[in-house]
N, C-alpha and C positions, 0 to 999 in steps of 0.2 A: 726182128724183132728176137732180142736177146733175153731169156728170163732164167733166171736163178733156180727156179723150182720144175716139177716135173709135169706140171698140167693139172695135176689129179687133186682133188680133195674130199676128205669123206664127209658125207653129208649124214644128217640124223634121220634121215627114212630111205636114203637110198645106196648107203655103203661108198665105196670109193669109186668116182668118177670125175670125168672133167667138169671143171667149173666150179661156181662158188655154193656154199649151203643155200639151200632154198628155206626162205621164213613164209609162215603162213598167214592167215589174215587175222588181225587182233581185233577183238570185240570190246565193248564198255567193261570195264574190269570192275571186281568186287576188292576193295581193299582192306587191309588189315592195318591196324594203328601200330605204330611202333613202339608206344608207352604202355598202352593198356592191354595189349595183348588181347583184343577183341575185333570181332568184325563190326565196321562201323558202314553205315549207310553209303554209295557212291558218291551222293550229291553231298555229303556232309566233309570226306575226305577231298573231294574233288575242290569243293569251295577254299579248304583248308591250304591245298596246293596251289590253286590260282593265287592266293592271298600273300604267302609268304614269297612266292617266286616273284611277283609284281612289286612287292614290297622291298625286294633286295635289287630289282634291276631297275627300280625308278631312282636314278642317281640325280638326276635333273627337275623332277618334281612333274614331269610331262611324260612320262614312260618312254623318254628317247624320241618321240614323235617328231621333233625338231631338229634336233642336236645329231640324231642318229636316223635320217628316215630311210635309208636305203642300204641292205645289208650288204651290197657290194662297194659301196662308197665311203671308203675310210678315212678321206681326207675332208669329211662334211665338218667338221668342229677338231680340227687339229689340236689346238690347246687344251681343249676336253680329254681328246684321245690319249694325250701324252699323259694326263692326269691319271685316268681311269688305269690305264697300263701301268703304271707305277704302283698300284694298288693289287694286293691278294684277294681273294675270295676271304679270306680270313678277318680282313683290314674291314670289308664290306660289312661283314657280318657282325664285328664288333659295333659298327655304327648304329645298327637298327636292332642291336640284340635287347634292349629295354622295352621295344614293342613287341616282342615274343613273349608268347607264353612258352613252357617247357617241350608241349609237343609239338607247336609249330617250328620250335628250334630243331628239333630232331628230325622233324620232314625235311626241314632246308638243308641240314646237313648232310644227310642221306642221298637227297636229290642232286646235291653239287658234288659230294664223292662220286655217286654214279657218273656224272656227267665226266668227271676229271681223273678219276682213278687214283688219286693221292690225298695227301692230308692238305686242308683248304690253304694252309699257309703257302705252299707251293704252287699253288692255281691261280694262275692271272684273272683278275675281274673282267678284264678287256675281253678275254675271251668269253664268259659267261653272257656278258651285255652283247655279242655277235650272236649267240644263242637265241636270246631273246629278240632281237631285232629280226632274224631270219624266222621267228614265230609271227611277224606280222604285229608287233607290238602287244601282244596277245598274251594272256597268261597260260592257255591251253593249246597256242599255235603252233608250236613246234611240235609237240605230240600227235597233233591234227595231220601235221604235214608229214613227219617221220614215222608213224606208227600206223594211222588209218590208211595213208596212200601208198599202196604196198604193190609190187608185182606177183599178181597171182600165180605165175610160173617160177617167181623166184629169181634172184641175182644170177644164179647159176644158168638159167637159160639166156637171161640177156647176156653173162659173159660169151658161151658157147656161141649165140648168135652173130655176135659183133666179130667174133673169130673167124668165124665161118663164113662171113661176109667178107671179110679182108683177105683170106684164102680163095676165095673164088674171084677175086679182081683179077689175078694173077700177079699182083706185084709184092706180096708178102714171103719174104723168106722168114724163117724163124728156128730158133735152137733153144730147147729145154735143157734143162740140167747145166747151163752156163753161168756160173757164178762170175761175175765181171772184178778183174784184178786191178785193170790200169785203163786209162783212157788217154790216147796221144793226139794232141790237135797241132798238125803242121802249118796251118793255115791253108793248103790247098785239099787235105784230106783229114778225117780224122779216124783213128784206129783203134778198135775196140777190143781189148785181150781178156780172154777168159782164165780161171785157173786151171781149168783142163787143157790147157794149152792153145786153144781155137782162137783165132783173130778174124776180124771183119774191116774191111776198110770202107768208109761213104764219105759221102760230104758234109751230112749233118747229122748230129746226134741229138734225140731227146733223151733224156736221163730222168726215169721216172723212179729212181731210188729214194725209199724213205728217210726221213729227215735224221733219225738215228744210227743211219748205216752208211750215210754218205761221206763221211771222213774216213770210212773204211777202204775206201776206192781211192787209187793214186790218179791223179792229174797231172798231165804236162802239157801245158803250163799250169802251174800249179795255181790251185782255187783262189780266186781272193780273200783274205784274213776273215772279213766277215761271215764267208759261206763256211769256212773251216770251224771258226768259234761257234756258230750256231749250232753245226751238225755235234759238236764235240758236249755242248751244252744239252742238247737236243729236247725233245717234248717231253713232259712231265707224266703222262697218261701210261704206266705200267701197272694197267688193273688187270684184275681176273677176271674172265669173263667164262661162265660155266654154262653148260645144256644138261639140264635135269629131267629125266621121265620120273612122275609120279604114278603109282598105280590108281588106275580109275580117272573118270572124267572130271572132277569136282574142281580141280584148281585150272582149268582152260582160260577162263576169263578174269583171274585174279592178280592182283598187285600187292607186293609188300615194300615199305621202307623201314629201316630199323638204323637208329644210329647210337652208339658207336655200332652195334651187331655183333657179330661172332665170326666175322672173316668176310660176311657179305651184308650190303648194305640195300640190297633192292633183287627182286625176283619179279619176273613179269610171266604170267599165263600166255602161251603164243598160239599154240594149236593142238587138236587132239591127234596121236600118233594111231597107225593103221592097227593096232591094238588095242586103241579106245582108252590110253592114258595120256595126261596131260604133259605137255611138253613144255617147261619152261626155261626161261633163261635169265641167269643170278650175274651179279656182278657185285665184286668185292674190290677194295683199295690195293693197290701195292702190296705185296706180301711184306716188303720192309718197313711199311708206314705203321702208325700206329693202327692196330685194330685188323693187320693184314694176316693171312696165313697162306702158307704154300699149298698150293695144288698137290702137290705129291704126299700130302698127309691125309688121307681119305678121311679118316675118322674126323680130323675136324672138319673137313668138307662139309661131312654129313651132318654134325652137329650144326655147323652154321647154317645149311639149308633149312633143317628143322626149326631153328630157332626163328625163322621169319613167318612160320605157320601160328596159327593161332593156337595157345597154350592147350585147349584142351583137345586139340586136333593129333598133336603130333604124334603119341603114341601110336596111333592107329594108322599114320601113313607109310607105305613102303616105298622105298626110293629103289627105283626099277633099273635106272641107267644113269651113269654120269659120264659126261664128255665133254674135253676141254682140249685147249693148244697152249702150249707156254710162250705166247708171242713174245713176253719180254726175253726168254733165253733164246729166241730165233735168231738165229744169224742174219736173217736178211730182213728182220721187222725190228728187234731190240726194243718192241712196246706196241701198243694199241692204238687204237686212232687218237689223231692228234690233240693235245692241250697244251696250250703256251702257259711259260711261267711268267711272272710278273716282269716287266720291263724288256720282254723277248719281244713281242710283237712290233713295236716301234723301232727297236735298234737290227733288228735282223731280218723282218720277213720281204721288205722290199728288195735286199740284197740277195736273199734266197732266189727270187722271182727273176733274177737279171740273167740273159745269158752269158757264155763265158767263152768267148771265140764262136766258134761254129759248134758248140753244145749248149744247148737248150734244156733248163728245168722246169719239170710238169709234174708235181706230185700234189695231191690232195691235201699234204702236211703243210704246204705253205700257198694256198691257192686263195682267192678271194671268195668271198660268199660263203658258200658250204664248206669251209676249211674243215679236214677231218673226218669228211663225210664222201661217200663215192659219186655223189655230185659233183665235188669239189675238184676229184680227180678227171672226172670227164671234163670239166671246165677247163680246167688247165691244158690237160694232151690236146681239145680242142683247140686251143687258143696257139699251142706250141706247133700243133699241126700246118694251120693255117699260116704261120710265120715261114715253116719250111716251104709251104707248097708256093708262097709268094716270091721266096728266095730261088726256087727251083724254075718258077715262070721268068723270071728277071735273067738267070743265067742261060735259058734257052734264048730267050730274045735276044741276048747280046751275041750268041753263038749259032745265029741264024737259024734256030729250031732244030739243031741237031740234037741228037741222042745225048742226053747229061747224065752220068750217073745210074744210066739203066732205067730210064725215064723217058719215055716218047712224048714230044709234044701233043701228039693226037689221044694221049690217055690222061692228059691234066684237064 
C-alpha cells in the first residue's frame, strides 16, 4: 500500500489521530424554512422535501421503478439513460418550475446544490437520478440509509480496523507520505515511483487515485485517451464542507436549507460535543460559483452560517468553533465527493473502470452503485482485489504452486 498522506486525520472530538472523522447518530431534525425565516414543523417540511425531490426525479411518470429498477444496473434503459445524461439539473428544474411554489423551488435548489456542490447547470441529471434510485425510489430513502444508518464508532474506527487486520495478515507492506509520480508497466512487472525517490515493483497495481488527480500521474504506456480526458475534465463537486460548534444543545437535531443562501445552502445538526455544544455540518457551493464564498474569509463564513439560523435567534447564538479542510486545493483530492457533469457518465465511466495492462482502477469516483460514497470505494476495491487474486491463483497454478510475487499458495 502506497499512500500520499501521513495516515493521520484531525477529528472534531479527538484531535489528531489515525483514521477518518467520527460522525455521531442523527435524530429526526427540526427544519428552518429557507424563505420565511421561521421554524416549521418537521412533518410540514419533510412533506415538502419529499414532494419536490420526487417531482424532480419522476422523469418517466413511474418514479423510475421500471426503467431504472436497480441502482447497480446502468444498462437497464440505455436510450433513456443517454437522454437523461445529456441533461443538467437546471434543465430538469426548468421542466417542472411551473409546478413549484417559490418556497418549494428554493428548497429543491438548496437540496441539489448540497448534493453536487456547484451551480445546477454544471450538475448532471443522471447523477441525481442515481441517488434517487439508491434511495429505493422513495423520497426519504436516501436520507434513511445515509443519515440514519451510521457506524456508532465512526468511519475512523472502521478505517483503523481494516488497516490493522491487513497488517496482521503478514501480507501487507505500506508506505505513507509517498505521493506517486509515475507508474511503469513493462508487461511482466509494474513499477511505482514516488516523488520522494522511492520505488516498488509488483505484478499488479490497484490505483485508487481520485478522478481529479489521475491526470497528474505519469503512466507508461500512456493511459487511453478517454481516461486522460475524463480526469482533465474531472468531476464537478468542489463544494465547501464546514464543521461548526454552536454554543449550547439547541441545534442538535436541527436542519436548514437556503437558496441562494450566503455561502452555505444547508446545515445539519449532527451531535453534541463533550462540552454540550451543538455540532453542525454545513455545505456551500464551489467558491467560484454563484453564491459561493472562500473558506479563508472567516467573517463571510460566520455570516453565512448565521444566515441559516432562524432570524430571531441569530443575535444570541455563539459560534464556538469552525473546522474545515480545503479539499479543492488539496493536491491529493482536488474536490470533494464525486458528482458528474452532464454527458460525463455515458462517455467516460466505463472507460475509467477498465484496467490498463496490469494496472486496475478502483475509486469511489467511478464505481457502480454508490458512486461518490465510501460504499462505492469499498465495492470498487473489493472487485479489483478479487480480480488480482484470481490472476495470482492462475499464475500460481501455471507455475506449479511456486511462490510468485511474494504470495504463497497456502495463503490464498
